TORGUFI-44426 format. One record per residue (C-alpha): z negated, x negated, y. Coordinates in steps of 0.5 Angstrom, whole numbers, padded with zeros to 4 digits, always signed. Layout:
<recs>
ZXY;...
</recs>
This chain:
<recs>
+0141+0443+0039;+0141+0440+0031;+0147+0435+0030;+0152+0437+0025;+0151+0434+0018;+0156+0428+0017;+0161+0430+0011;+0163+0424+0007;+0169+0424+0003;+0171+0420-0003;+0175+0415+0001;+0170+0413+0004;+0171+0405+0006;+0166+0400+0009;+0169+0402+0015;+0168+0409+0014;+0160+0407+0012;+0160+0404+0020;+0163+0409+0023;+0158+0414+0019;+0152+0410+0022;+0155+0411+0029;+0156+0418+0028;+0149+0419+0026;+0146+0415+0032;+0151+0418+0037;+0148+0425+0035;+0141+0424+0034;+0137+0426+0040;+0132+0421+0040;+0137+0415+0040;+0141+0419+0045;+0135+0418+0050;+0133+0411+0048;+0140+0409+0050;+0140+0413+0056;+0133+0409+0058;+0136+0402+0057;+0142+0404+0061;+0138+0405+0067;+0133+0399+0066;+0140+0395+0065;+0143+0398+0072;+0136+0396+0075;+0136+0390+0073;+0143+0388+0076;+0141+0392+0082;+0135+0387+0083;+0139+0381+0081;+0144+0383+0087;+0139+0384+0092;+0136+0377+0091;+0143+0374+0091;+0145+0377+0097;+0138+0375+0101;+0139+0367+0098;+0146+0367+0101;+0145+0371+0107;+0141+0367+0113;+0138+0370+0119;+0142+0369+0125;+0138+0365+0130;+0137+0369+0136;+0138+0367+0143;+0131+0365+0147;+0134+0369+0153;+0134+0376+0151;+0139+0378+0156;+0144+0373+0154;+0151+0374+0152;+0153+0373+0144;+0157+0367+0144;+0163+0368+0140;+0165+0363+0134;+0171+0361+0131;+0169+0361+0124;+0174+0355+0122;+0171+0351+0126;+0163+0353+0126;+0159+0347+0124;+0154+0352+0122;+0159+0355+0117;+0163+0348+0115;+0157+0342+0116;+0161+0337+0114;+0168+0337+0118;+0170+0330+0119;+0173+0328+0126;+0177+0323+0124;+0180+0319+0130;+0179+0324+0135;+0176+0322+0141;+0174+0329+0145;+0170+0329+0152;+0168+0335+0156;+0171+0334+0164;+0166+0333+0169;+0158+0332+0168;+0156+0334+0161;+0151+0339+0164;+0154+0344+0169;+0150+0347+0174;+0151+0354+0176;+0148+0357+0182;+0145+0364+0180;+0150+0370+0182;+0156+0365+0182;+0161+0365+0177;+0161+0360+0172;+0168+0355+0173;+0170+0353+0166;+0172+0345+0167;+0175+0344+0160;+0175+0338+0156;+0180+0332+0154;+0182+0330+0147;+0186+0324+0144;+0187+0322+0137;+0190+0315+0135;+0197+0318+0131;+0197+0324+0134;+0196+0323+0141;+0194+0327+0146;+0191+0334+0144;+0188+0336+0150;+0193+0342+0150;+0190+0345+0144;+0183+0345+0145;+0179+0351+0143;+0173+0354+0147;+0168+0358+0145;+0161+0361+0149;+0159+0365+0154;+0155+0364+0160;+0151+0370+0164;+0150+0367+0171;+0146+0373+0173;+0140+0370+0169;+0138+0363+0169;+0137+0359+0163;+0141+0354+0159;+0148+0356+0156;+0153+0353+0151;+0160+0351+0151;+0163+0348+0145;+0170+0345+0145;+0174+0344+0139;+0180+0339+0137;+0184+0339+0131;+0189+0334+0129;+0195+0334+0124;+0191+0332+0118;+0186+0338+0119;+0180+0333+0122;+0176+0337+0127;+0172+0334+0133;+0167+0337+0138;+0164+0337+0144;+0159+0341+0148;+0157+0343+0154;+0150+0345+0157;+0151+0350+0163;+0145+0351+0167;+0144+0357+0171;+0139+0356+0176;+0135+0360+0182;+0136+0355+0187;+0139+0348+0188;+0140+0343+0194;+0147+0344+0196;+0153+0339+0197;+0154+0341+0204;+0162+0341+0208;+0165+0336+0203;+0165+0332+0197;+0167+0324+0196;+0173+0323+0191;+0173+0316+0190;+0180+0312+0190;+0179+0306+0185;+0186+0301+0183;+0184+0295+0178;+0178+0292+0175;+0178+0284+0174;+0173+0279+0171;+0170+0275+0177;+0170+0269+0172;+0177+0270+0171;+0180+0272+0177;+0187+0274+0178;+0192+0270+0181;+0195+0277+0185;+0187+0278+0187;+0187+0283+0194;+0183+0289+0196;+0185+0294+0190;+0182+0290+0185;+0174+0291+0184;+0170+0285+0180;+0167+0288+0174;+0160+0286+0177;+0161+0290+0183;+0163+0296+0179;+0157+0296+0175;+0152+0296+0181;+0156+0302+0183;+0156+0306+0177;+0149+0304+0176;+0147+0306+0183;+0150+0313+0181;+0147+0314+0175;+0140+0312+0177;+0140+0317+0183;+0142+0322+0179;+0149+0324+0182;+0153+0330+0179;+0160+0329+0177;+0164+0336+0178;+0170+0338+0174;+0177+0339+0178;+0176+0346+0177;+0170+0346+0180;+0172+0342+0186;+0178+0347+0187;+0173+0353+0187;+0168+0348+0192;+0174+0347+0196;+0176+0354+0197;+0169+0356+0199;+0167+0360+0193;+0163+0355+0189;+0157+0352+0190;+0156+0345+0188;+0149+0341+0187;+0147+0335+0192;+0150+0328+0191;+0156+0331+0188;+0162+0326+0187;+0168+0324+0183;+0171+0318+0181;+0178+0317+0180;+0183+0310+0179;+0190+0310+0180;+0196+0307+0176;+0193+0306+0169;+0194+0298+0170;+0192+0295+0164;+0186+0291+0167;+0183+0297+0169;+0183+0299+0162;+0180+0292+0159;+0175+0292+0164;+0173+0298+0167;+0173+0303+0160;+0167+0299+0157;+0163+0300+0164;+0165+0307+0164;+0163+0308+0157;+0156+0304+0158;+0154+0309+0164;+0157+0315+0161;+0160+0316+0168;+0166+0321+0167;+0173+0318+0170;+0180+0321+0172;+0185+0316+0171;+0191+0318+0175;+0197+0315+0170;+0204+0314+0171;+0208+0317+0166;+0214+0313+0165;+0210+0307+0164;+0212+0305+0157;+0205+0303+0155;+0202+0309+0158;+0200+0313+0151;+0199+0306+0148;+0193+0305+0152;+0191+0312+0153;+0190+0312+0145;+0187+0304+0145;+0182+0306+0150;+0180+0313+0149;+0173+0315+0151;+0170+0322+0152;+0168+0319+0159;+0175+0318+0161;+0180+0323+0163;+0188+0323+0165;+0192+0327+0170;+0198+0325+0173;+0200+0320+0178;+0207+0323+0177;+0212+0321+0171;+0217+0317+0175;+0216+0317+0182;+0212+0311+0183;+0217+0307+0185;+0221+0306+0192;+0226+0310+0195;+0224+0314+0200;+0223+0313+0208;+0216+0316+0209;+0210+0313+0209;+0210+0307+0204;+0217+0308+0202;+0216+0312+0195;+0222+0316+0193;+0218+0323+0193;+0221+0323+0200;+0228+0323+0197;+0227+0328+0192;+0229+0335+0192;+0223+0341+0191;+0226+0342+0183;+0226+0335+0182;+0219+0334+0184;+0217+0340+0180;+0221+0338+0174;+0217+0331+0174;+0210+0334+0175;+0212+0338+0169;+0214+0332+0164;+0208+0328+0167;+0204+0333+0164;+0207+0332+0157;+0204+0325+0158;+0197+0326+0160;+0196+0334+0157;+0193+0336+0163;+0196+0338+0170;+0189+0339+0174;+0190+0334+0179;+0195+0330+0182;+0195+0324+0186;+0201+0322+0190;+0205+0316+0189;+0203+0311+0195;+0200+0317+0198;+0206+0320+0200;+0208+0327+0201;+0213+0332+0204;+0212+0339+0206;+0218+0340+0199;+0213+0335+0196;+0207+0340+0197;+0211+0346+0196;+0213+0343+0189;+0206+0342+0187;+0204+0349+0188;+0210+0351+0184;+0208+0347+0178;+0201+0350+0178;+0197+0344+0180;+0191+0346+0183;+0189+0339+0187;+0193+0334+0190;+0191+0328+0193;+0194+0323+0198;+0191+0316+0200;+0188+0318+0207;+0181+0316+0208;+0176+0321+0208;+0172+0327+0204;+0175+0333+0201;+0172+0339+0205;+0171+0346+0205;+0178+0350+0207;+0182+0344+0207;+0189+0345+0204;+0188+0344+0196;+0196+0340+0196;+0194+0335+0201;+0187+0332+0200;+0183+0326+0202;+0180+0321+0198;+0175+0315+0199;+0178+0308+0198;+0174+0303+0195;+0175+0296+0197;+0174+0291+0192;+0170+0286+0197;+0165+0292+0200;+0158+0291+0199;+0153+0296+0195;+0151+0298+0202;+0157+0300+0205;+0159+0303+0198;+0152+0307+0199;+0154+0309+0206;+0161+0311+0204;+0158+0317+0199;+0153+0319+0203;
</recs>
């Protein structure tokens, strides 16, 4: 179809002349074809640019070496790959138990958790987030990641490797849970030195023996499942605990704990006015805190060593345990003050949701034992390394 002729008028202005040119271009078939082709080319260029930009931005996701492993969920705000420059600030975070967890194929993976503390905010343990999955039907290595965030937005991470194995030498019957108290420098022995004190030289020998002989340090959650008979532990499993949170334990013991990277639990007294300060000052990825009560570590009872727990009601004990958890940030295990206990105390432990409670009775924690009445192996400060080895084998 031919274009109609443009009809100028006598009032044609400069603007009208421009309009006439546009009119002629629009109604010219060749011009229309040129415009159409140019539009197609421009569209193709834009589309190609978008594809290139997408390929540059989106990175391929690395696949697991195990084709049958389950995908690992992530928290985008806490993912190192998404935010590579996160600042941990002054947060100290560590896994509970050995950083490499051993699980027998076909058994359930028992999540051990982690602990964290920050110099201003204090204990962050209740706010730790966990990501990752483990397929115990397929042997291989899996990763569990823990993240702790403080009030200033700093984020710190800890990672647990979970190794699912076809077979292993198992811990048989029971596990030694060691009970220490105080640590001292033999070059400057305390005036009140007694069997509850262990010299740094002796403690270092023991830590060195445990690390050189590849002892396994299960989390409290693993210990509970082991005692219940539902979970296997590797041979040479052991747990280390120090009672009271006495200053010399922190001063002399914590550096050795860090040196040998042995996981340790400090059963701390919550009512100690310096408890939180000590926890923050001596924060360590290898040092976790559990309850030695809030305010029951004093006289006032008539049972055993005379601790006041025997004079308290069940509800009072439950309240004390819950208050102590506000200090430690955890209530996975409890050490009875002075080792004293009563039926009401055991019931209180159950009602407070404490999985494990320990007395001072000597012995290993055995499969089938009452989890509210477990024994420990007291380490005497003056015993030889041979005596130590005999107690844990």
